[in-house]
N, C-alpha and C positions, 0 to 999 in steps of 0.2 A: 536293801532287797532287791532281788532280782525278778524278772518276768516269769521264769521258771518256778518260782515260789508262789505264786498267785494265779498264773494264768489257768484258763480252763481248756483241758484236754479233749474233752468230749464235744468237739465243734460241729455245730451243724453247718453245713456248706451245700453247696448248688454247682450245678455244671452250668457253663456258658450257654450250653444247647437246650436248657430246659425252658419251658414256656413260664412267661410271666404269671399267669394264673396260678400254675402250680407253686411257684417260689413265693407269691404272696400267701396262698394258703400253709406253705411250709412256715412262714414267719409267723402267722397268726395263731396255727396251731403249739408252736414252740414259745408264744409270747415273746419273741424276739424282735427287734428293730432293724436288723441288718444280717446279711448273710455273706460271707467270703465265697467267692467264686473261685472254683479251681477247676484244672482241667484232668484229663485221666490220669495223670502221674502225681496227682496231689499237688501240682504247683500253682501257686495263686496267681490269678490273672484280672483280678477285678473285685468289686466291693458293690452289693446291691442293698440300699439302704430306704428306708421310709420316705427319705427326702427325694431319692431318685423318682419316686412313683407318684408324686403329688400332682403332677402335669399330665397325667395319662388321659387319653381319649374317653376312657369309661368313667372319669371323674368330671371331665368338660366334654359333655355330649355334643356342644355347639361351639367348638373353637373359632377363634378370630378368622375372619375371612382370610384365606390364603392369597398373599400377593401375586403379582404376575411374574411367571416363572423366571423371566429375565432379571428380576431385581432380588431374587430369593439368595440370602446370604448363606455363608455356611453354616452359622449360627442357628437361622431359621431351619435349615436342613437337619441339623443335628437335634435340634427339638422336635422336628416331626418324627424322626426316626425314634426319639426316646419316647414320645408320647403313642405313636401308632405300631411300633416294632413288637413282634410276637415273642422274642426269645430274649433271655436274660442278658445275652451279649450286646443287645441293642440299647439296653437300658442302663448297665452296669457303669460305674466309675473305673476306667481302665488303670488310673493312676492311682496306685495303693501305697500308703505309708505303711511300712512293716517295721517290727523289731526281732531281734533276736533272743532266745532263751535267757542268755547272759547280760540283756539290757537291763540297766538299771530302772526300777519302778519310778523313781522321780523324774527320769529322762523321758519316759512314756507318758507320765502325767502333763509334763510341759508340752509334748507333741499333741495330746488330745485338746488341751486347752489352746494352743496356739493356731491349729487347723479347724476347730470346733467340730469335732469328730467325736463319736461315742465309744468306738473300739478300735484296736490296733491287732492285726493279724501278727502271730508270731512265726517265724519261719526260720528253718534250719535246713542248710543244702539246696534251698529254693522252694523246699516242701512246707505245707502249713503244718505246723504241730501244736499249736494252741491259739488263743486269742485272749487278750486283756481288754477289760471294758471298764468303764467309767466306775460301776458297782462294785466291780474286784478292787479297785484302788480305794474306794471309799470304806469298804470292809477293813482295811488297815487301821483306820481311826477307831472303829469299835474293838478291834482286836489289840490295839497298841498296849503294852504293859503299862501299869501304873507306876510312875517314878515315886520312889519313897522320898518325901520330902521333910525337911527338919520341922521341928515344932518349938525348938527353944528360942526365945526371942534373939539371942545374940546369933544364932545359926540363921534365922530367917533373915536378919539384917544384913549379913555376909552375903548369903545367897542373892538377895534381890541387888545388892550393890554391884555385884559381880555381874549378873544379868544386864544391868542397866548399862553398863559400860560396854559389855561385849556386842548386845544387841542394839544398842540406840546411841551409843557413843556419849553417855551421860556420866559425868565424873562425879564424886562426893562432893566436890566443890560446887558443882552445878544444881544437883539435885541431892537433899538430905534425906536420908531413911532413918525412920526411929521406929520401934517396935516395942509395944506395951501390952504384956499379956496377951499376945498373938495378934494385936491389933495394930496394922501397918499404917504409918502416915508420912507422907511425902511432902517435902517443902522444897521451895527453890523456885526456878524461873526457867520456862522453855520458850523457845522462839515462834512456837506456833500452837494453834488449837490441834492441829493434826498430830503435832507430837505429843501433846498431852493425851489425845486419844490413843496413841501408841503405847505410852507409858502405862495408861489404864489396862489395856489389852495385855501387855506384859505380866502386870501384877495379877489380874484376875486369872490368866491363863495358867499361873504357877498354882494356883488355888492354896495360898499360904495362909490365909486368914482375910478377917475384915480390912476394908481398905478406906482410908479418909485421905482424898484427895485435896491438898491444899496448894497444889501448884499454881503459880501464876503465868500468865502467857504475856510475852514482852509486847509493849505497844509497837505497830509497825512505824517506821521512820519515814516521815514524809519528806519528800523532795525539798520542800522548802526549809527543812531542818538539816539537810547535810551540810556539811562543811564546804566552804568554796576554796578552792585553791587559787 
């Protein structure tokens, strides 16, 4: 699935010349936590988010005492501009991560997670055409089609053995699968408790039936037990 399939096209944006109070009012009225900042030609030039506004002077009426001007760093000055500036351009984040309408949603989800951001503007020919938020992507979970699952014992056993091998690299020799009247039982040995939990997640995620976990976790090999050369 691509960005164009889930993106919001009726995007609320704001000009870099707009005032901060107006921008906050727009965010609160629209119940949105971030605004793309666009110029007169609809070209994106920044993002303004709730996080950018948390250190505003209106919130901290008594800021820390300013150090002597001779020792103010560029970071100090930037923070001062962000907390005292009147316009959106003073506070917005100018480095914006964007995507295209044909970008894969899975890639966008990875970008949101990696950069710890909540939304990604979608641009075409440099102009803002939409936005994809975490909520848009989470909607895919609710709307995902339900896969038709097997109900016969033999079909369940085959499906589960196939997924154990493809997803977790567990062969029938390592983990034995038995199914009786829809109840799944797994026997065998895995190398860690984490692997055992992964097996449980796989089985329960398939929703095939009741599950009896009889897997054993291999005991760790101590240094004193390792063979000497």
